[in-house]
C-alpha positions as CSV (number, residue, x, y, z in Angstrom):
1,M,0.2,0.2,0.0
2,G,1.3,3.3,-1.1
3,A,2.1,6.5,1.6
4,G,-1.0,8.1,-0.5
5,E,-3.5,5.2,-0.8
6,G,-2.2,4.9,2.7
7,A,-3.9,8.1,3.7
8,V,-7.1,8.1,2.0
9,G,-7.2,4.7,3.8
10,R,-6.7,5.5,7.2
11,F,-9.3,9.1,6.2
12,R,-11.4,6.4,5.7
13,I,-11.4,3.9,8.3
14,L,-11.8,7.2,11.0
15,A,-14.7,8.4,9.1
16,L,-16.2,4.6,9.1
17,D,-15.9,4.7,12.9
18,L,-17.4,8.4,13.0
19,L,-20.4,7.6,10.7
20,F,-21.1,4.1,12.7
21,M,-21.1,5.9,15.7
22,A,-23.2,9.7,14.8
23,I,-25.7,7.6,12.3
24,N,-26.4,5.1,15.9
25,F,-27.0,7.4,18.8
26,S,-28.5,9.7,16.0
27,A,-31.1,6.7,16.5
28,L,-31.0,5.9,20.0
29,T,-31.5,10.0,21.1
30,L,-35.1,9.8,19.8
31,F,-36.5,7.6,22.4
32,S,-35.5,10.2,24.6
33,S,-36.6,12.7,22.7
34,L,-39.8,11.4,21.6
35,K,-40.9,9.7,25.1
36,D,-44.3,11.9,25.5
37,V,-44.9,10.6,22.1
38,I,-44.0,7.3,22.5
39,S,-45.6,7.3,25.6
40,A,-48.6,8.7,24.6
41,D,-49.4,6.0,22.5
42,Y,-48.6,3.3,24.4
43,G,-49.6,4.9,27.0
44,F,-46.1,4.0,29.2
45,S,-45.6,5.8,33.1
46,S,-42.9,7.9,33.9
47,T,-41.9,5.0,35.8
48,E,-41.5,2.8,32.8
49,L,-39.9,5.0,30.7
50,E,-36.9,4.9,34.2
51,W,-36.7,1.7,33.7
52,A,-36.2,2.0,30.1
53,A,-33.3,4.5,31.2
54,I,-31.6,2.4,33.3
55,A,-31.8,-1.1,31.3
56,Y,-30.0,1.2,28.4
57,S,-27.3,2.4,30.5
58,M,-27.0,-2.0,32.6
59,G,-26.8,-2.3,28.0
60,I,-23.6,-0.1,27.9
61,F,-22.4,-1.3,31.4
62,F,-22.3,-4.8,29.7
63,A,-20.9,-3.8,26.6
64,F,-17.4,-4.0,27.6
65,L,-18.4,-7.7,29.6
66,I,-19.6,-9.3,26.4
67,G,-16.9,-8.0,24.6
68,H,-13.8,-9.3,26.6
69,S,-15.0,-12.4,26.0
70,R,-13.0,-14.8,23.9
71,F,-15.5,-15.6,21.7
72,F,-15.9,-11.4,20.0
73,E,-11.7,-11.2,21.0
74,E,-11.2,-14.0,18.0
75,R,-13.8,-12.3,15.9
76,P,-13.2,-8.1,15.7
77,R,-15.3,-8.0,12.7
78,L,-18.2,-9.3,14.2
79,T,-17.8,-7.6,17.1
80,V,-19.3,-3.9,15.2
81,L,-21.2,-6.2,13.0
82,F,-23.6,-7.7,16.6
83,A,-22.7,-4.1,18.4
84,G,-24.4,-2.7,14.9
85,S,-27.3,-4.9,15.1
86,C,-28.0,-5.2,18.9
87,A,-28.6,-0.9,17.8
88,A,-30.6,-1.3,15.0
89,I,-32.9,-4.4,15.4
90,P,-34.5,-3.1,18.4
91,Q,-35.2,-0.3,17.2
92,L,-37.1,-1.9,14.1
93,L,-38.9,-3.5,16.8
94,I,-40.4,-0.4,19.4
95,P,-42.3,0.7,17.2
96,L,-44.1,-2.7,16.6
97,I,-44.7,-4.2,20.4
98,P,-46.6,-1.6,23.2
99,N,-44.7,-3.4,26.0
100,A,-42.9,-1.5,28.6
101,L,-41.5,-4.6,30.3
102,A,-40.3,-5.8,26.1
103,V,-38.9,-2.2,24.9
104,A,-36.3,-2.2,28.3
105,A,-35.4,-5.0,27.0
106,L,-34.8,-3.9,23.8
107,R,-33.1,-1.0,25.1
108,F,-30.5,-3.3,26.9
109,L,-29.6,-4.6,24.0
110,Q,-29.2,-1.6,22.0
111,G,-26.8,-0.1,24.9
112,L,-24.6,-3.0,23.5
113,V,-23.3,-0.8,20.6
114,M,-21.2,0.3,22.9
115,S,-18.2,-3.1,22.3
116,A,-17.3,-1.6,19.5
117,V,-15.8,1.4,21.1
118,P,-12.9,-0.5,22.4
119,I,-11.8,-1.4,18.4
120,F,-12.5,2.3,17.1
121,S,-10.0,3.2,19.6
122,Y,-7.2,0.8,18.7
123,Q,-7.8,2.1,15.5
124,G,-7.6,6.0,17.0
125,G,-4.3,5.0,17.8
126,K,-2.6,3.0,15.5
127,F,-3.6,4.6,12.2
128,F,-3.1,8.4,13.8
129,P,-0.1,7.8,16.2
130,G,0.6,11.1,17.0
131,F,-3.0,12.7,16.8
132,R,-4.5,9.5,18.9
133,T,-6.2,11.7,20.8
134,L,-7.8,14.1,18.1
135,A,-8.8,10.5,16.4
136,V,-10.1,8.9,19.3
137,G,-11.9,12.2,20.1
138,T,-12.7,12.9,16.9
139,I,-14.6,9.3,16.4
140,L,-16.2,9.5,20.2
141,S,-17.3,13.0,18.9
142,G,-20.1,10.5,17.1
143,I,-21.7,10.4,20.3
144,F,-22.7,13.8,21.2
145,I,-23.1,15.1,16.5
146,G,-26.0,11.9,16.9
147,G,-27.3,13.2,20.9
148,L,-27.9,16.5,18.3
149,V,-29.2,15.7,15.7
150,G,-31.6,12.7,16.9
151,S,-32.8,15.4,18.8
152,T,-33.3,18.1,16.5
153,V,-33.8,15.9,13.5
154,G,-35.7,13.3,15.2
155,P,-38.4,15.3,17.2
156,Y,-39.2,16.8,13.1
157,L,-38.8,13.9,11.3
158,A,-41.6,12.6,13.6
159,V,-43.5,15.3,13.0
160,L,-43.8,14.6,8.9
161,T,-43.6,10.9,9.2
162,G,-45.1,9.3,12.4
163,W,-43.0,8.2,15.3
164,R,-42.2,5.2,14.1
165,I,-41.6,5.6,10.6
166,T,-39.1,7.8,11.6
167,Y,-37.6,4.7,14.0
168,A,-38.3,2.7,11.1
169,I,-36.0,5.1,8.8
170,F,-33.1,5.6,11.3
171,G,-33.2,1.5,11.3
172,V,-32.3,1.1,7.8
173,L,-29.8,4.0,8.6
174,M,-28.3,1.7,10.9
175,I,-27.9,-1.2,9.4
176,A,-26.5,0.5,6.3
177,I,-23.4,1.7,8.3
178,A,-23.0,-1.9,10.1
179,T,-22.9,-3.3,6.7
180,S,-20.4,-0.6,4.7
181,W,-18.0,-0.9,7.9
182,V,-17.7,-4.5,7.9
183,S,-17.0,-4.5,4.3
184,L,-15.4,-1.4,3.8
185,T,-12.6,-1.7,6.7
186,P,-10.1,-4.0,6.2
187,R,-8.1,-7.3,7.8
188,E,-5.1,-5.0,8.4
189,A,-7.6,-2.1,10.3
190,L,-8.7,-4.6,12.8
191,P,-6.8,-5.8,16.3
192,P,-4.9,-9.0,16.6
193,A,-6.7,-12.0,17.6
194,R,-6.1,-13.9,20.8
195,K,-4.9,-16.7,19.2
196,E,-2.2,-14.4,17.9
197,V,-1.2,-12.7,21.0
198,R,-0.2,-15.5,22.9
199,K,3.8,-14.8,23.2
200,V,2.4,-11.6,25.5
201,S,2.4,-12.4,28.5
202,I,0.9,-9.6,30.3
203,S,-2.2,-10.0,32.8
204,I,-4.4,-7.2,31.4
205,W,-7.0,-7.9,34.6
206,R,-3.7,-8.3,37.2
207,N,-1.5,-5.5,36.8
208,R,-2.4,-2.4,38.7
209,F,-2.6,0.1,36.5
210,T,-5.7,-1.2,34.5
211,W,-8.2,-1.1,37.7
212,V,-5.9,3.0,38.5
213,W,-6.7,3.8,34.8
214,G,-9.9,2.3,34.1
215,F,-11.2,4.2,37.2
216,T,-9.9,7.5,35.7
217,F,-12.5,7.9,33.6
218,F,-15.5,6.7,36.4
219,P,-15.9,10.0,37.6
220,G,-15.7,12.3,34.8
221,L,-18.3,8.9,32.3
222,W,-20.4,9.4,35.4
223,I,-20.8,14.0,34.6
224,V,-20.5,13.6,31.0
225,F,-24.4,11.6,31.0
226,T,-25.6,12.4,34.2
227,L,-25.5,15.8,33.8
228,A,-27.3,15.5,30.3
229,P,-30.5,14.9,30.8
230,L,-30.6,17.0,34.2
231,I,-29.2,20.3,32.6
232,H,-32.6,20.9,31.7
233,F,-34.0,21.5,35.7
234,I,-31.0,22.3,36.6
235,A,-31.1,25.8,34.3
236,E,-35.1,26.0,34.1
237,K,-34.9,26.3,38.1
238,Q,-31.7,27.9,39.1
239,L,-31.9,31.0,36.3
240,G,-35.3,30.3,34.4
241,I,-33.4,29.7,31.1
242,Q,-35.3,26.9,28.8
243,G,-34.3,23.8,29.2
244,H,-33.8,22.9,25.5
245,I,-31.5,25.8,24.8
246,A,-29.0,25.0,27.8
247,S,-28.9,21.2,26.4
248,A,-27.6,22.1,23.1
249,A,-25.7,24.8,24.8
250,L,-24.0,21.6,27.2
251,E,-24.1,18.3,23.7
252,S,-22.5,21.1,21.9
253,S,-20.2,22.4,24.0
254,Y,-19.2,18.6,24.3
255,V,-18.9,18.3,20.4
256,A,-16.5,21.2,21.1
257,W,-14.6,19.4,23.8
258,S,-14.3,16.1,21.8
259,F,-11.3,17.8,19.1
260,I,-10.3,20.6,21.2
261,V,-8.2,17.7,24.1
262,G,-6.7,16.4,20.8
263,T,-5.2,19.5,20.0
264,L,-4.9,20.2,23.3
265,A,-3.2,16.9,23.8
266,R,-1.3,16.6,21.0
267,Y,1.1,20.4,22.4
268,L,1.5,18.2,25.3
269,C,3.2,15.6,23.6
270,R,5.2,17.6,21.0
271,G,8.6,16.2,20.5
272,V,7.6,13.2,22.2
273,T,8.5,9.4,20.6
274,T,8.4,7.2,24.2
275,R,5.4,5.3,25.9
276,R,5.9,7.5,28.9
277,G,6.4,10.7,27.5
278,M,2.7,10.0,25.4
279,F,0.9,8.6,28.3
280,K,2.2,11.7,30.7
281,G,1.4,14.1,28.5
282,I,-2.0,12.6,27.5
283,A,-2.8,12.3,31.3
284,A,-2.1,16.0,31.7
285,A,-4.5,16.5,29.8
286,Q,-7.3,14.6,31.2
287,V,-6.1,16.2,34.6
288,I,-6.2,19.6,33.3
289,Q,-9.8,19.1,31.8
290,Y,-11.2,18.1,35.1
291,V,-9.4,20.9,36.3
292,L,-11.7,23.5,33.8
293,T,-15.4,21.4,34.6
294,I,-14.2,22.4,38.6
295,I,-13.8,26.0,37.4
296,G,-16.8,25.6,34.7
297,A,-19.1,24.0,37.8
298,A,-18.1,26.8,40.3
299,I,-19.2,29.7,37.9
300,A,-22.5,27.8,37.8
301,L,-23.2,28.3,40.7
302,T,-22.3,31.0,41.8
303,T,-23.4,33.2,38.9
304,N,-26.8,35.0,38.7
305,N,-26.5,35.8,34.9
306,P,-28.1,33.8,32.4
307,T,-25.3,34.6,29.8
308,V,-22.6,33.8,32.2
309,F,-24.6,30.3,33.2
310,L,-24.1,28.9,29.6
311,A,-20.2,30.2,28.9
312,S,-19.9,28.2,32.3
313,L,-21.1,25.7,30.6
314,F,-18.7,25.3,27.8
315,V,-16.3,24.8,30.2
316,V,-18.2,21.9,32.4
317,A,-17.9,20.3,29.6
318,A,-14.4,20.5,29.0
319,I,-15.6,16.7,30.9
320,Q,-16.3,15.6,27.5
321,G,-12.5,15.7,26.8
322,T,-11.9,12.8,29.7
323,G,-12.9,10.4,26.6
324,P,-10.3,11.0,24.0
325,T,-8.0,11.0,26.3
326,F,-8.9,8.0,28.8
327,W,-9.7,5.6,25.2
328,S,-6.4,6.8,24.1
329,I,-4.4,5.4,26.5
330,P,-4.8,1.6,25.8
331,T,-2.6,2.2,22.6
332,V,-0.4,4.0,24.7
333,A,0.1,1.6,27.9
334,Y,-0.8,-1.6,26.4
335,P,1.4,-4.2,24.0
336,E,-0.1,-3.5,20.6
337,E,-1.5,-6.5,20.0
338,I,-3.1,-6.3,23.2
339,A,-4.5,-2.9,23.4
340,S,-8.0,-3.8,22.0
341,R,-8.5,-6.2,24.4
342,A,-7.2,-3.7,26.8
343,G,-10.0,-1.1,25.8
344,Y,-12.3,-3.8,26.9
345,A,-11.3,-4.2,30.8
346,L,-10.9,-0.7,31.4
347,G,-14.2,-0.2,29.6
348,L,-15.8,-2.3,32.1
349,I,-14.1,-0.8,35.0
350,S,-14.9,3.0,33.7
351,N,-18.1,1.4,33.0
352,S,-20.0,0.6,36.1
353,A,-20.7,4.5,36.5
354,A,-23.3,3.3,33.9
355,L,-24.7,0.7,36.3
356,I,-25.5,3.8,39.2
357,G,-25.5,6.6,37.5
358,P,-29.2,6.1,36.4
359,A,-29.6,5.7,39.9
360,V,-28.3,8.1,41.4
361,T,-29.6,9.9,38.7
362,L,-33.1,10.1,40.0
363,I,-32.0,10.9,43.4
364,I,-29.6,14.0,42.2
365,S,-33.0,16.0,40.7
366,A,-34.8,15.8,43.9
367,L,-31.9,18.1,45.5
368,A,-31.4,21.5,45.1
369,V,-29.5,22.8,42.3
370,T,-26.6,23.3,44.7
371,G,-25.9,20.0,45.4
372,T,-25.6,18.4,41.7
373,W,-23.1,21.4,41.3
374,I,-21.3,20.3,44.1
375,I,-21.4,16.5,43.2
376,V,-20.0,17.8,39.6
377,M,-17.0,19.1,41.7
378,V,-15.9,16.6,44.2
379,L,-15.7,14.1,41.2
380,S,-14.4,15.8,38.8
381,A,-11.6,16.2,42.2
382,F,-11.4,13.0,42.8
383,G,-10.8,12.3,39.1
384,A,-7.6,15.0,39.1
385,V,-6.7,13.1,41.7
386,I,-6.7,9.4,40.5
387,T,-4.8,10.5,37.1
388,L,-2.4,12.0,39.2
389,A,-1.3,8.8,40.7
390,S,-1.7,7.5,37.6
391,F,1.6,8.7,36.9
392,K,3.8,7.0,38.9
393,L,3.0,3.2,37.9
394,K,4.5,1.4,35.6
395,L,3.1,0.9,32.0
396,P,1.9,-2.4,31.2
397,A,4.4,-2.5,28.2
398,E,7.1,-1.8,30.0
399,E,6.6,-4.5,32.3
400,G,9.4,-7.3,31.4
401,E,6.6,-10.3,31.8
402,G,3.5,-11.5,33.4
403,S,1.6,-13.8,33.6
404,G,-1.0,-14.1,31.1
405,A,-4.5,-12.1,30.4
């Protein structure tokens, strides 16, 4: 493969990863943006809708557990097809099944779409080693680009065609991107299967770095996905700002920080060629994101000015930058042969926040606004501290021998 062809190939892979995330999360956001229409049509109660939301979050956690299984580790292409199918098939079935329990089960399956993320993280690091955080950030921005599309285009399309047809349209698009990804991604762009890397004797789960780094994203993930549904309530209660304006400001800022942090990490890693140097640069960028979130939350808590409040949301949204930095590390800290497998372990640890986040969200929503912002600041401080603690650990790739993963 020539240099020009290689450049085109890697950008094609990046585009496919981004489109996969954006299209799927555009569709997955419909359940939230059309919940009033769906509940009115099916007669669901608010409690039943909440259970569906919790089931979806639990699916996200189990996505990394399933992806870490030997069956899927041996078949990375099948993993992405599985992830896309788990999102697309329920998308086509939900309009046909007016049963709350069945819908909750289908939403659980849709959460499994996240099982593709460690593979995309591997590709970002492999094909853009000097810009890995920017590449991973670009891919992950699809989550929030999809959120914006699903919350704006989705309701408008539902008015024109009905919510069932809207679901079907997005379902077809989801199938199209999953099959396109599988057919257009070459084998050399995929992580090596477990049977190809038996010579790598590093125990992923017994390694201290895996656990510490896994928990560095726990608070970031909690804040990102807990603050999004709460900001509507917070903005209206605190300053009387229309909820949809605050939500749009936060979501668009999430997209922006997905790219900003990549530029920051690139600056901090300039001239660095060692794994240790790259890790320190990326981890330093993550610490900065947590500190900015604390500053933004403090401003949001203390201001009485609606304009300043909306501006503070941009600073708070720096928390989204912890996603690209976190997912940039597997290809830096671990040997390339097991980077994808390590990504599933790290994702499983960090996404334990998905198991408790929704329930805690319900509790937080009953608190005063002050309590919500204080929790954001405390979690961010914890994230910064544990990220700093990871600086002292030896990277798995630096270890001479292990006991087998």
